[in-house]
Residue, then its C-alpha position, 0 to 999 in steps of 0.5 A: m518301721t513306719n512307727r520308728i520313722r514317725m517317732q524320729k520325726l516327732l523327736r526332731l520336732v520337739r528338739e527344733e528351736s524355731g520360733v524361740e527368738l520370737v518369744e524371747f523378743a516379745m518378753t524382752a520388748l514387754l520388759l523394755m517398754t514397761l521400763m521406758f514408760g516407768i521412766f517417762e512417768f517418773g520424769i513427769g512426776m518430778y516435773t509436777y513436783h517441781f512445778v508445785s514447789y515453784a508455784a508455792q514460792e511464786g504465790t508467796r512472792f505475789a502476796m509478799v509484794r502486794g501488802n496493804t501499802w502496795s502502790e497506794n491501793v490504786a486498784t482494788n482487785c489484782t485480777t481481771s479474769a481467771p486462768p488461762n486468760f489471767t491478767m493482773a492489775y499493777g497496783c493492787t493488794a493481794t487476797s486469797t482469791d487473787i493468789q489462787n488465780y495467779v498460781q493457777s495461771l502459772a500451770s502449763g506443760g500438761i498440768s491442768p490449772s483446774k487441778v492446781t489448788i491452794n489452801t485458802t483458809n491458811s494462806y495468810v497468818w495475820p496478827g496473832k501467833t504463828p504455828d510455832g507460838s511466836t508473834t507475827g510482828c504485824t498489827q493490821a491484816n495484809s500489812q508489812g511484817c505479817l506472814v503469808k503462807v501459801t500451800v499448793s496442792y496437785s493430784f498426780k495420776f500415774l498412767p491414767f488408763l491403769k486406774l491407780s489412785a492419784l498421788p497427792i503432791s503438796a508444797t508450802s512456802e512462807t515469808s513476810i510481807l514487805q510492803 
């Protein structure tokens, strides 16, 4: 009889479901937290993409209004310091370095200014042919009618503790110099 009682107790223990709720909660919470962090990281990635696009547009605008006839070349250098203490002289012509410093000074909200770069070798499309083969319409570098092209790049890292490779984000803006 004692064996039968032992067997009944063992069967009752096997059929009981105590602790199942805790296991189900742990699995559901893990899934929910993963989803929440994924949405959060996606939002930060979209913010970074929009910043890079905005920075490229602002870089071309900075160069567009600072051609070689801008305010009779009152100043020779647009910047007085590098980011984050960037200040800009009023009357100056823009160079690739000035555009780089200006674009880096725009970085805020979790974007590291040191990781924001522009393609300084292709920033300006001076007299000659554009990539599509047409002429630029300018005769002197940094003069009215010349094209200015700014490409801004940033390496975005998803959840740095996961050791995933960085996602390169890049945007290009191109316009002609007005002054």
